[in-house]
Each structure stands twice: as structure tokens, then as C-alpha cells.
C-alpha positions as CSV (number, residue, x, y, z in Angstrom):
1,M,94.1,128.5,112.4
2,R,93.4,127.3,115.9
3,T,95.3,127.5,119.1
4,T,94.2,124.1,120.4
5,P,97.4,121.9,120.3
6,G,97.3,118.1,120.3
7,V,94.0,117.6,118.4
8,T,95.5,117.0,114.9
9,V,98.6,117.6,113.0
10,D,97.1,117.4,109.5
11,K,95.8,120.1,107.2
12,K,92.1,119.6,106.4
13,Y,90.5,121.2,103.4
14,G,86.9,122.3,103.1
15,Y,84.7,124.5,101.0
16,F,81.8,126.8,101.8
17,S,80.0,129.6,100.1
18,Y,78.7,132.9,101.5
19,Q,76.4,135.2,99.5
20,N,77.0,133.2,96.3
21,Q,80.8,133.5,96.7
22,P,82.7,130.2,97.0
23,Y,85.7,129.9,99.4
24,Q,88.2,127.2,100.3
25,A,89.1,126.8,104.0
26,V,92.2,125.1,105.2
27,D,92.2,124.0,108.9
28,L,95.8,124.0,110.1
29,P,97.0,122.1,113.2
30,G,96.3,123.8,116.5
31,T,99.4,125.3,118.1
32,Y,100.5,128.2,120.3
33,S,103.6,129.0,118.4
34,L,105.3,128.9,115.0
35,S,108.8,128.0,116.3
36,S,108.9,124.7,114.4
37,F,109.7,122.9,117.6
38,S,106.9,120.3,117.1
39,L,105.5,118.7,114.0
40,E,102.2,120.7,114.1
41,E,104.2,123.9,114.3
42,R,106.2,123.0,111.2
43,V,103.1,121.9,109.3
44,A,101.3,125.2,110.1
45,R,104.3,127.4,109.4
46,D,105.3,125.8,106.1
47,F,101.7,126.3,104.8
48,L,101.8,130.0,105.9
49,C,105.2,130.6,104.3
50,F,104.9,128.7,101.0
51,E,101.1,128.5,100.2
52,N,100.5,132.2,100.5
53,P,96.9,132.1,102.0
54,D,94.6,135.1,101.2
55,L,93.5,135.4,104.8
56,V,94.4,133.8,108.1
57,I,91.6,133.4,110.6
58,N,93.4,133.1,114.0
59,V,90.9,131.3,116.3
60,V,91.9,131.8,119.9
61,D,90.5,130.8,123.3
62,A,89.0,134.0,124.7
63,A,89.3,132.6,128.2
64,N,93.0,131.9,127.7
65,L,94.0,135.1,125.8
66,K,97.4,135.5,127.4
67,R,98.6,132.2,126.0
68,S,96.9,132.5,122.6
69,L,98.1,136.0,121.6
70,H,101.7,134.8,121.3
71,L,100.6,133.0,118.1
72,T,98.8,136.2,116.9
73,V,102.0,138.2,117.3
74,Q,104.0,135.7,115.3
75,L,101.4,135.7,112.5
76,L,101.7,139.5,112.3
77,E,105.5,139.3,112.2
78,M,105.1,136.9,109.2
79,E,103.0,139.7,107.5
80,C,100.0,137.4,107.2
81,P,96.6,139.1,106.6
82,T,94.9,138.1,109.8
83,V,91.5,138.2,111.4
84,L,91.4,137.5,115.2
85,A,88.4,135.4,116.2
86,L,87.8,135.3,120.0
87,N,86.1,131.9,120.4
88,M,84.4,130.5,123.5
89,M,83.2,133.9,124.7
90,D,80.6,132.2,126.8
91,V,83.3,130.5,128.8
92,A,85.2,133.8,129.2
93,D,82.0,135.4,130.5
94,K,81.5,132.7,133.1
95,H,85.1,133.3,134.3
96,G,84.5,137.0,134.7
97,I,86.6,138.0,131.7
98,E,85.7,141.1,129.7
99,I,87.5,141.9,126.4
100,D,87.6,145.3,124.8
101,T,87.6,144.2,121.2
102,D,87.9,147.7,119.8
103,S,91.0,148.4,121.8
104,L,92.5,145.0,120.8
105,S,91.7,145.6,117.2
106,Q,93.2,149.1,117.2
107,R,96.4,148.0,118.9
108,L,97.0,145.0,116.6
109,S,95.6,146.7,113.5
110,V,93.5,143.6,112.6
111,P,89.8,142.9,112.7
112,V,88.6,141.2,115.9
113,V,85.4,139.1,116.0
114,T,83.8,137.4,119.0
115,T,82.4,133.9,118.4
116,I,80.9,130.9,120.2
117,G,81.7,128.0,117.9
118,R,79.5,125.3,119.3
119,K,76.5,127.6,119.0
120,G,77.3,129.1,115.7
121,E,77.3,132.7,117.1
122,G,79.5,135.2,115.3
123,R,79.6,133.3,112.0
124,E,77.9,136.0,109.9
125,A,80.2,138.7,111.2
126,L,83.3,136.6,110.4
127,C,82.0,135.8,107.0
128,D,81.3,139.5,106.3
129,I,85.0,140.2,107.1
130,I,86.1,137.4,104.8
131,Q,83.9,138.7,102.0
132,A,85.1,142.3,102.5
133,H,88.8,141.2,102.5
134,T,88.3,139.1,99.4
135,A,86.6,142.0,97.6
136,D,89.4,144.4,98.5
137,K,92.0,142.0,97.3
138,M,90.2,141.5,94.0
139,M,90.0,145.2,93.4
140,V,93.7,145.6,94.1
141,A,94.5,142.7,91.7
142,E,92.4,144.3,89.0
143,D,94.1,147.7,89.4
144,T,96.7,147.7,86.7
145,H,98.1,151.0,87.7
146,A,99.3,149.8,91.1
147,A,102.8,150.8,91.9
148,A,105.5,148.1,92.0
149,P,106.7,147.4,95.5
150,S,110.1,148.9,96.4
151,T,113.0,146.5,97.0
152,T,115.3,148.8,98.8
153,P,116.6,147.7,102.3
154,D,114.6,150.4,104.0
155,A,111.5,149.5,102.2
156,L,111.9,145.8,103.0
157,R,112.6,146.6,106.6
158,N,109.4,148.7,106.8
159,S,107.3,146.3,104.7
160,V,105.5,144.9,107.7
161,R,101.8,145.5,107.2
162,H,101.1,145.7,110.9
163,Q,103.1,148.4,112.7
164,H,101.9,147.5,116.2
165,L,104.3,144.7,116.9
166,P,106.9,143.8,119.5
167,Y,110.0,146.0,119.3
168,Y,113.5,144.5,119.7
169,P,115.8,147.5,120.4
170,A,118.7,145.3,121.6
171,L,118.7,143.6,118.2
172,A,119.0,146.8,116.2
173,R,122.8,146.4,115.7
174,A,122.5,142.7,114.8
175,I,119.7,143.4,112.3
176,A,121.7,146.2,110.7
177,K,124.7,143.8,110.3
178,L,122.3,141.2,108.9
179,D,120.9,143.6,106.3
180,A,124.3,144.0,104.6
181,T,124.6,140.3,104.0
182,L,121.0,139.2,103.6
183,F,119.6,141.9,101.2
184,P,121.7,140.9,98.2
185,L,120.3,137.4,98.5
186,M,116.6,138.3,98.7
187,T,116.2,137.8,94.9
188,K,116.7,134.1,95.6
189,I,114.5,134.1,98.8
190,T,111.2,135.6,97.6
191,E,108.9,133.3,99.5
192,L,109.9,134.4,103.0
193,P,109.0,137.8,104.6
194,Y,112.1,139.8,105.1
195,H,111.6,141.1,108.7
196,W,110.5,137.7,109.9
197,L,113.4,136.0,108.1
198,Q,115.8,138.2,110.0
199,I,114.3,137.2,113.3
200,K,114.3,133.5,112.5
201,L,118.0,133.7,111.4
202,L,119.0,135.4,114.6
203,E,117.0,132.7,116.5
204,N,119.1,130.1,114.6
205,D,116.0,128.3,113.4
206,A,117.1,125.0,112.0
207,Q,114.1,124.6,109.6
208,I,114.7,128.0,108.1
209,I,118.4,127.3,107.7
210,G,117.6,124.0,106.1
211,K,115.3,125.8,103.6
212,L,118.0,128.3,102.8
213,T,120.3,125.4,102.1
214,E,118.0,124.6,99.1
215,L,117.9,128.2,97.8
216,L,121.4,129.6,98.3
217,P,124.8,128.5,97.1
218,E,127.1,126.9,99.7
219,A,129.5,129.8,99.8
220,E,126.7,132.5,100.3
221,L,125.0,130.3,103.0
222,A,128.3,129.8,104.8
223,S,129.0,133.6,104.9
224,L,125.5,134.2,106.2
225,S,125.7,131.5,108.8
226,N,129.1,132.8,110.0
227,M,127.7,136.4,110.4
228,V,124.7,135.1,112.3
229,R,126.8,133.0,114.6
230,E,129.0,136.1,115.3
231,Q,126.0,138.3,116.1
232,R,124.5,135.7,118.4
233,A,127.8,135.3,120.3
234,L,128.2,139.0,120.6
235,F,124.7,139.5,121.8
236,E,125.1,136.8,124.5
237,Q,128.3,138.4,125.6
238,Q,126.8,141.9,125.9
239,H,123.4,141.0,127.4
240,E,124.1,137.8,129.3
241,T,121.1,136.1,127.7
242,S,120.4,134.4,124.4
243,I,118.6,136.0,121.5
244,N,115.8,133.5,121.7
245,D,115.1,134.3,125.3
246,Y,115.2,138.0,124.6
247,I,112.7,137.7,121.7
248,A,110.4,135.6,123.9
249,A,110.6,138.2,126.7
250,Q,109.8,141.1,124.3
251,R,106.8,139.2,122.9
252,E,105.6,138.5,126.4
253,A,105.9,142.1,127.4
254,F,104.0,143.1,124.3
255,V,101.2,140.6,125.1
256,Q,101.1,141.9,128.6
257,S,100.6,145.5,127.3
258,L,97.7,144.3,125.1
259,L,96.1,142.5,128.1
260,R,96.4,145.6,130.3
261,A,94.6,147.7,127.7
262,A,91.9,145.3,126.5
263,L,91.3,142.8,129.3
264,T,89.4,143.1,132.5
265,V,89.1,140.2,134.9
266,T,86.7,140.1,137.8
267,P,88.2,137.8,140.4
268,R,86.2,134.8,141.4
269,Q,85.8,133.5,144.9
270,G,87.1,130.0,145.5
271,P,88.7,127.4,143.1
272,T,87.2,126.9,139.7
273,L,85.4,123.7,138.6
274,S,88.5,122.4,136.8
275,Q,90.7,123.0,139.9
276,Q,88.2,121.1,142.0
277,I,88.1,118.1,139.6
278,D,91.9,118.1,139.4
279,K,92.2,117.7,143.1
280,L,90.7,114.3,142.6
281,V,91.9,113.0,139.2
282,L,95.5,114.3,139.7
283,N,95.7,113.2,143.3
284,R,98.9,111.3,144.0
285,F,97.1,108.2,145.1
286,L,93.8,108.5,143.2
287,A,95.2,109.4,139.8
288,P,96.3,105.8,138.9
289,V,92.8,104.6,140.0
290,F,91.0,107.0,137.7
291,L,93.4,106.1,134.9
292,V,92.7,102.4,135.3
293,L,89.0,102.9,135.5
294,T,89.1,105.1,132.4
295,V,91.0,102.4,130.4
296,F,88.6,99.7,131.6
297,L,85.6,101.8,130.6
298,I,87.1,102.3,127.1
299,Y,87.6,98.6,126.6
300,Q,84.3,97.7,128.1
301,L,82.4,100.0,125.7
302,A,84.6,99.8,122.6
303,I,85.9,96.2,122.6
304,V,83.2,94.2,124.5
305,Q,80.1,96.1,123.3
306,G,81.7,97.0,119.9
307,Y,82.4,93.3,119.3
308,E,78.7,92.6,119.8
309,L,77.9,95.0,117.0
310,T,80.1,93.0,114.6
311,N,77.4,90.3,114.8
312,Y,75.2,92.6,112.8
313,T,77.8,93.9,110.4
314,W,79.5,90.6,109.5
315,P,76.5,89.3,107.5
316,Y,76.8,92.3,105.2
317,L,80.5,91.7,104.7
318,A,79.8,88.0,104.1
319,S,77.2,89.0,101.5
320,L,79.7,91.3,99.9
321,R,82.2,88.4,99.7
322,E,79.6,86.2,98.1
323,W,78.7,88.9,95.6
324,I,82.4,89.2,94.6
325,A,82.7,85.4,94.4
326,A,79.7,85.3,92.0
327,L,81.5,87.7,89.7
328,L,84.7,85.6,89.6
329,P,85.2,82.3,87.6
330,E,83.9,79.2,89.2
331,A,86.2,77.1,91.3
332,G,87.8,74.0,89.8
333,F,87.8,70.5,91.2
334,L,91.5,70.5,92.1
335,F,92.7,74.0,91.2
336,D,90.9,77.3,91.3
337,P,91.5,79.8,88.6
338,Y,94.1,82.4,89.5
339,T,91.8,85.3,89.3
340,R,89.3,83.7,91.6
341,S,91.9,82.8,94.2
342,L,93.4,86.3,94.1
343,G,90.0,88.0,94.3
344,L,88.8,86.0,97.2
345,W,92.1,86.4,99.0
346,I,91.8,90.2,98.7
347,A,88.1,90.1,99.8
348,D,88.8,87.9,102.8
349,S,91.8,90.1,103.9
350,A,89.8,93.3,103.7
351,N,86.7,91.8,105.4
352,T,88.8,90.6,108.3
353,L,89.8,94.2,109.1
354,L,86.6,95.9,108.0
355,N,84.8,93.8,110.6
356,Y,86.5,95.9,113.3
357,V,84.8,99.1,112.0
358,P,82.1,99.2,114.7
359,I,84.8,98.8,117.4
360,F,86.8,101.6,116.0
361,M,83.8,103.9,115.7
362,I,83.2,103.5,119.4
363,L,86.9,103.6,120.3
364,F,87.5,106.8,118.3
365,A,84.4,108.5,119.8
366,L,85.6,107.7,123.3
367,I,89.1,109.0,122.5
368,A,87.5,112.2,121.1
369,I,85.5,112.6,124.3
370,L,88.7,112.3,126.4
371,E,90.5,114.9,124.2
372,D,87.7,117.4,124.1
373,S,86.9,117.1,127.8
374,G,90.5,117.8,128.7
375,Y,91.2,114.5,130.5
376,M,93.5,113.2,127.8
377,A,96.1,115.8,128.7
378,R,95.8,114.7,132.4
379,I,96.5,111.1,131.3
380,A,99.6,112.2,129.5
381,F,100.7,114.1,132.6
382,V,100.1,111.2,135.0
383,V,102.0,108.6,133.0
384,D,104.8,110.8,131.6
385,K,107.1,110.1,134.6
386,V,106.9,106.4,134.0
387,L,107.2,106.5,130.2
388,H,110.0,109.0,130.3
389,R,112.2,106.4,132.0
390,F,111.8,104.2,129.0
391,G,112.5,106.8,126.4
392,L,108.9,107.5,125.6
393,H,106.7,110.6,126.0
394,G,103.6,111.5,128.0
395,Q,101.8,111.9,124.7
396,S,102.7,108.3,123.8
397,T,99.7,107.3,125.9
398,L,97.1,107.9,123.2
399,P,98.9,105.7,120.5
400,M,99.2,103.0,123.1
401,I,95.6,103.1,124.1
402,L,94.5,103.1,120.4
403,S,96.8,100.1,119.7
404,G,95.5,98.1,122.7
405,V,97.1,98.5,126.1
406,F,95.6,95.3,127.4
407,A,93.3,93.8,124.7
408,G,91.8,95.3,121.6
409,G,92.7,98.2,119.4
410,C,94.8,98.3,116.3
411,A,98.4,99.4,115.5
412,V,97.3,101.4,112.4
413,P,95.4,104.2,114.2
414,G,98.0,103.9,117.0
415,I,100.9,104.7,114.7
416,M,98.8,107.5,113.0
417,A,98.3,109.1,116.5
418,T,102.0,109.4,117.1
419,K,102.1,112.5,114.8
420,G,101.1,114.6,117.8
421,I,104.3,113.7,119.8
422,P,106.7,116.7,119.5
423,D,109.8,114.7,120.6
424,H,111.1,113.0,117.4
425,R,113.1,110.4,119.4
426,A,110.1,109.5,121.5
427,R,107.8,109.5,118.4
428,M,110.1,107.0,116.6
429,A,110.3,104.8,119.7
430,T,106.6,104.9,120.1
431,I,106.1,103.9,116.4
432,L,108.5,101.0,116.8
433,T,106.9,99.7,120.0
434,V,103.2,100.2,119.2
435,P,103.0,96.9,117.3
436,F,103.9,95.1,120.6
437,M,100.5,96.2,122.0
438,N,97.6,93.7,122.1
439,C,95.6,94.4,119.0
440,L,92.4,92.6,118.2
441,A,94.2,90.3,115.7
442,K,96.2,88.8,118.6
443,V,93.3,88.2,120.9
444,P,92.1,84.9,119.2
445,L,95.6,83.5,119.4
446,Y,95.8,84.4,123.1
447,T,92.4,82.8,123.7
448,L,93.5,79.6,121.9
449,L,96.8,79.3,123.8
450,V,95.2,80.0,127.2
451,G,92.3,77.6,126.5
452,I,94.8,74.8,125.7
453,F,97.5,75.2,128.3
454,F,95.8,77.2,131.2
455,E,92.2,76.1,131.2
456,Q,91.8,76.6,135.0
457,H,93.3,80.1,135.0
458,K,92.2,81.7,131.8
459,A,91.5,85.2,133.1
460,L,94.8,85.4,135.1
461,M,96.9,84.1,132.2
462,M,95.3,86.5,129.8
463,F,96.1,89.4,132.1
464,Y,99.6,88.0,132.5
465,I,100.2,87.7,128.7
466,S,98.9,91.2,128.1
467,T,100.9,92.7,130.8
468,M,104.1,91.0,129.7
469,T,103.7,92.5,126.2
470,I,103.5,96.0,127.7
471,I,106.6,95.4,129.7
472,A,108.4,94.0,126.6
473,A,107.4,97.1,124.6
474,L,108.7,99.4,127.3
475,L,112.0,97.5,127.4
476,V,112.4,97.6,123.7
477,A,111.6,101.4,123.7
478,K,114.4,101.9,126.3
479,M,116.8,99.8,124.2
480,L,116.0,101.8,121.1
481,S,116.3,105.2,122.8
482,V,119.9,104.4,124.1
483,T,121.1,102.7,120.9
484,V,119.5,103.3,117.4
485,L,117.6,106.5,118.4
486,R,120.3,108.0,120.6
487,G,121.2,110.8,118.3
488,E,117.7,111.7,117.3
489,E,116.2,115.1,118.1
490,S,114.5,115.3,121.5
491,A,112.2,117.8,123.2
492,P,111.2,118.4,126.8
493,F,107.7,117.3,127.9
494,V,105.6,120.5,128.0
495,I,101.8,120.1,128.0
496,E,99.0,122.4,128.9
497,L,96.3,121.1,131.2
498,P,93.2,122.8,129.7
499,R,90.1,123.4,131.7
500,Y,87.4,120.8,131.5
501,N,84.8,121.2,128.8
502,L,81.7,119.3,127.9
503,P,82.3,117.6,124.5
504,T,79.7,118.3,121.8
505,I,78.0,115.4,120.0
506,R,78.8,116.9,116.6
507,A,82.5,117.2,117.3
508,V,82.8,113.7,118.8
509,L,80.9,112.1,115.9
510,T,82.9,114.1,113.3
511,R,86.2,113.0,114.6
512,S,85.1,109.4,115.1
513,V,83.9,109.2,111.5
514,E,87.0,110.9,110.1
515,R,89.4,108.6,111.9
516,T,87.4,105.5,111.0
517,W,87.3,106.6,107.4
518,I,91.1,107.0,107.5
519,Y,91.3,103.4,108.7
520,I,89.0,102.2,106.0
521,K,91.1,104.0,103.4
522,K,94.2,102.3,104.8
523,V,92.4,98.9,104.4
524,G,91.4,99.8,100.9
525,T,95.0,100.8,99.8
526,I,97.8,99.4,102.0
527,V,96.1,96.2,103.1
528,V,94.9,95.3,99.6
529,A,98.4,96.1,98.2
530,V,100.1,94.0,100.8
531,S,97.7,91.1,100.4
532,V,98.3,91.0,96.6
533,I,102.1,90.9,97.2
534,I,101.8,88.1,99.8
535,F,99.4,86.1,97.5
536,T,101.8,86.5,94.6
537,L,104.8,85.4,96.7
538,L,102.9,82.3,97.8
539,Q,102.5,81.2,94.2
540,Y,106.2,80.9,93.7
541,P,107.6,78.6,92.6
542,P,104.6,78.2,90.3
543,G,102.7,74.9,90.3
544,L,103.3,71.7,92.2
545,P,106.0,69.1,91.7
546,E,104.9,66.3,89.3
547,E,104.7,63.7,92.0
548,R,102.5,65.9,94.2
549,T,100.2,66.6,91.2
550,A,100.0,62.9,90.4
551,F,99.2,62.2,94.1
552,Y,96.3,64.7,94.3
553,Q,95.0,63.5,90.9
554,Q,94.9,60.0,92.3
555,R,93.1,61.1,95.4
556,S,90.5,63.0,93.4
557,E,89.8,59.9,91.3
558,Q,89.4,57.8,94.4
559,A,87.0,60.3,95.8
560,I,84.9,60.3,92.6
561,N,84.8,56.5,92.6
562,R,83.6,56.4,96.2
563,F,80.9,59.0,95.3
564,N,79.7,57.0,92.3
565,K,79.6,53.8,94.3
566,A,77.6,55.5,97.1
567,M,75.2,56.9,94.4
568,N,74.7,53.6,92.7
569,N,71.2,53.0,91.4
570,N,70.3,56.6,92.3
571,P,68.5,58.4,89.4
572,Y,70.3,61.7,90.4
573,L,73.7,60.1,89.5
574,E,73.6,61.4,85.9
575,L,73.4,65.0,87.2
576,A,76.7,64.7,89.1
577,Q,79.1,63.5,86.3
578,G,81.9,65.3,84.6
579,E,81.7,69.1,84.7
580,Q,78.4,68.9,86.5
581,L,80.2,67.3,89.5
582,V,82.3,70.5,89.9
583,S,79.1,72.6,89.6
584,L,77.5,70.5,92.3
585,M,80.4,71.0,94.6
586,N,80.4,74.8,94.1
587,Y,76.7,74.9,94.5
588,Y,76.9,73.0,97.8
589,N,79.7,75.2,99.1
590,D,77.7,78.3,98.3
591,F,74.7,76.9,100.0
592,K,76.6,75.9,103.1
593,R,78.1,79.5,103.5
594,A,74.7,81.1,102.9
595,K,73.1,78.9,105.6
596,L,75.9,79.8,108.1
597,N,75.4,83.5,107.5
598,A,71.6,83.2,107.8
599,K,70.2,84.6,111.0
600,G,67.0,83.0,112.2
601,A,64.5,80.6,110.7
602,T,63.0,83.1,108.2
603,A,66.4,83.8,106.7
604,S,67.2,80.1,106.5
605,K,64.0,79.5,104.6
606,A,64.8,82.4,102.2
607,V,68.2,80.7,101.5
608,N,66.4,77.5,100.6
609,E,64.1,79.3,98.2
610,A,66.9,81.2,96.6
611,F,69.0,78.1,95.9
612,K,66.0,76.2,94.7
613,Q,65.3,78.8,92.1
614,R,69.0,79.0,91.2
615,D,69.2,75.3,90.2
616,P,66.1,73.1,90.9
617,E,67.9,70.0,89.6
618,L,70.9,70.3,92.1
619,F,68.8,71.5,95.0
620,P,67.9,67.9,96.2
621,F,71.6,67.2,96.7
622,V,71.9,69.9,99.3
623,K,68.3,69.8,100.8
624,A,66.6,66.4,101.1
625,P,62.9,66.4,99.9
626,P,60.4,66.2,102.8
627,K,59.1,62.8,104.1
628,A,62.0,60.8,102.5
629,T,62.4,57.4,104.0
630,S,65.2,55.7,102.1
631,W,67.3,57.1,99.3
632,R,67.4,53.8,97.6
633,K,63.6,53.8,97.4
634,K,63.1,57.5,96.9
635,P,66.1,59.6,95.9
636,T,67.2,62.2,98.4
637,G,70.1,64.6,98.6
638,H,73.4,62.8,99.3
639,C,75.2,66.1,99.9
640,A,72.7,67.4,102.5
641,N,74.3,68.2,105.8
């Protein structure tokens, strides 16, 4: 479990082995707290509460230990078996930070390991602790003489494995009152740690109360809620502060005591590198300039250069389409078989979106660089003041960039990126306005309209259309936030400005591939399903009216008569009669598509050879024999283009 918020809000599963022992690792969303205030906090806390992990590896930033230890304290309050991994120790050393790991381990009663993730240092020590913990747990599980745990109130109250935790003396009376009501109900609430549950109830945690609604009868839940409400009111009356603020203050005091005992900081002279960079990129006047330049660079590399790469990927997609077409029944003269039409419809729908994969690979890599470098948080900070006026959030910036702020992008990854927005109202407003952005599918339409109506001012009008769509999206977001989404849960904009880091190639490529693969899976599932539904709906009502069928039948007969007249006295005419005529048309269409997809003279000659071997008799229809003078004297291909 990491303390790096904003990177992902999904659980990711992986497997590894150490000394012939297999393990499953679950990467939870990065967070600094388990308060359930944001989506990543809820995902992480639900897993810890209800999945019962064997061991929690709490990976913290060694250079930002004060902020990170708050999560460690909450993990220990949840009675999670924990290992504290102090990552980025090289950065801590550069900042003059020394950590007494032995003192920290003794005070927290958990193993502490120092690591440098990007260099792989500390991996073996961490794996040794995992192996030792697993072996101890297996021995305990095999011990059939282990005593059953006590279920008395005192035993439950003292069941916390880690004794070195924050102390809440002012809550002693409230906890004692809560014991009398809560303990008889614990047989129905076996998944939640008793001491932690008491704290959460006194904090009036909405998610925990919602969980208890599923586990307890209405009368018992009402009695418990009334008692908690009374204790909260009494505490505020006596101490002139809320229980939530008191608990946060006690945890902060506990963390400060840990830092005083285990942390030594050698003051540095002058501002840090991050502070020096922020003087420029967060300057009141220069910040918008850097933001515009960053967005321009993203589109120049991802959209412009990425689109050039599609020239190399599209022939492979076209070949895939031809391979699928070869497996389907042949096309008819007037009507194609249903299976062929449906198969090609699906293939064309998927290929249209898969053609954007090179663009998304570059785009997601650039977004990963912005995130890992620390500048993405600065972008959110810079634009939050503007977006907040329209009911959006500073972290709505990333979804909008992915969806296409000016030209390019796609709404699918943009909507997926909204999961990192902690404000539910702003998240819903962002999801509903992201489709207004200028995705790549809209660019051809914009180009067509501008080329027809504004030929002399193409660049200016393209900029105008793109800008107006952004303004329209902001206005729609404002309208939604004051009407439909008015009663939704909201949260203040709180974001950490991390220090600047140099992204690693492995991390950037991994995230780029993962996000692109998610996009491909969406194409292979949702897009295919929707395309099938649309195709099916287009077939109703089934068939054509009789008069239209008769009309097309008459037109086909006229076309055949004109063809036979043009081929009069041509010895190849016998090869293009009846069913052979349909085969000739399919042969010619396949040849034309293959020639269009061929790149260069060599590929074009290869197409000729392939189709000549496919059907030597029909090949003269699509490729005239060399040195032909007149088809009436020497038959040549009438269908040759």
C-alpha cells in the first residue's frame, strides 16, 4: 500500500515468488488516509476491512515521513499486520534527512525496511520479512492447541496488536458508553476491528454507518446511532471541539513524538530545487504560459506525431479486416449475407478505434511523465480557481486533457481518469462534460466543415470551434452543478504539491501500456457490443418494401445488360456470366482494396502476383495484359482501373 495519491484508484493484482514460495500482491490506491473521504480511500479501506490481507506493506516516502505516518497509524488502529517500507531513501539523504529505523520500529512495534524502489535496493530484506511472517502465520494455523480468542469487552478493547498507538483520554467516557451498546452487537459485526469501529462510529463515518445498515436490524442501529449522536454532542459541549478534530490532533501529536525520536534533519542552505522551479511554473503571470506550452507539446507529440505512426499500423489493421472478410461468406450481387455484413461492421468499428492506439500510447506516456514529475499536481492547482467557478475540480484537468482540450484525445480514457476526483459532484459533472471535448473522431468533421465554409481562415476557425466546445462544456458543467447535481456530495480542493522527480522509463512505459490495454479491452467489449446493437437496430424493419426491391432488381438487370453489351465479341464474356459475375465483382473489390493498402512498387507487384495465383482466369479483368492495343483485337481486362 502506497502513500502516493492521485496515481490510480484501482486495485492491481500481481504474483511473485521468493525462495520457491509463491505470493499474491495487491497494489492498493495510494492515499494518505483511510477516512473514506475520497474514492481511493474507500477502495483501500474496504479491501483492508473485508479481504483480510495476510500482511500490509506500507510504502511511505522517506523524505515526507511526517505526512506518510498518519496512514501508518490508521493501519495499526485497524489491527492490520504491517511492515513499514521507507522508500526513496536516496532522496531523503539528499535532503539531509536521517531516520533511526530501529527506534521507529520499536515505537510502532512493526518491522521497518529501507528501500529505493527505482534501483531495487531493499527488495531482499523486504522479501525476507514477508517470508518470515508467512511462515509464522502457517505455524500458528497448524497449531491445533491454540487457545480460542476471548470475547469479553475488556479483551476486545485490548485486542489491538500494536500497543504503541495514539491515546485518546478525552474519549474514555464516550468509549465506555459505547461499549455497553456495541458489544452485544459484535456477533453480527465480525469483520470490523472492535477498537477501530469505536473510533469510526464516534467520528460519524458515513461509510461505516452504511455498512452497519446492512448488518444490524433497524431498531438496534437506531439505538446505536442515537447513543453516538449524544456522545458527540456532549463531547463538543465539554471540549469546544469536534471528536474528528480531537482525534486528528492526537494522531498529529503521536506522529510528532515519533519524528522527534527517530528523525534528524540537517538544515539546508537556500531553497530546494523544487522551490526554485515553482517560482517559475507557479508564477502568477508565467504559470498560464507554461500550461499552454505543455498542452501544445502534448498535442504536437501525441496527436501530430502519433497520427504519423498510424500510417504504419493501418495496413496491419486493413490486413486483419481482409483476413476476417475471407472467413465470411462471399458478398452477393444485391444483398450480402447477414453474417458477412455483421462481421465486417464489427471489424470496421473496432479498426476505426484501434487505429488510435499509437496516439494513445504516446499520450498516456506523456501523461505519466507529467504525473511522475510532479507537474500534473501544479496544473490542477493552476486551473482549479477557474474550474471551481463552473462546478468542476482542479483534478478535472487530466480527464479533459485526455479527452481532447483542443484537438485529439478520446472520451473513454478521459472518463476513466475521473475516478481520481475526490469530489463526487465535480466527478459527475466532469463525466457528463468530457464528451464535449474535441476527440479525434470529431476532427475529420471539423476539417470538412472548415474546408467548405471557411477556406480562407481554416486555422482560425478550427481554433474558434475547439474553443467554443470548451466554453460550452464549462457552461453545461455549471448548469449541472446548480441543478441536477446540486444535492450531491462535495469535497474541498486539497492537493499536495510533491517535489519534482525524474520519471523512470520503466514506470512511464508500464503505465502507458496498462492504460492503452484498458482502452483496447474497452474496444473489444463495449464497442463491439454497441456496434452489434446498432447494426441489429438498422436491420429493422427487416427487408425492403416490394417496390424498392423491384426497383433495385431492375437496376441490376440494366447494369448486367450494359456489361454484356460492352463485352460483346470478347472471349472473356463466358467467364462473367451468372454466379461467376458475382465472383468477379468480389474478386475486383478485393483487388482494389489490396492495391490501396499496398505501400510502394514492390508491395503493389506482390498484390498482382497473389491475385494472379488466386484466380488466373479472372486476373485479366482487373489487370490488363501487357502490350495490349485494342480489346476487340486482343482481349484485355474490362474491369481494370
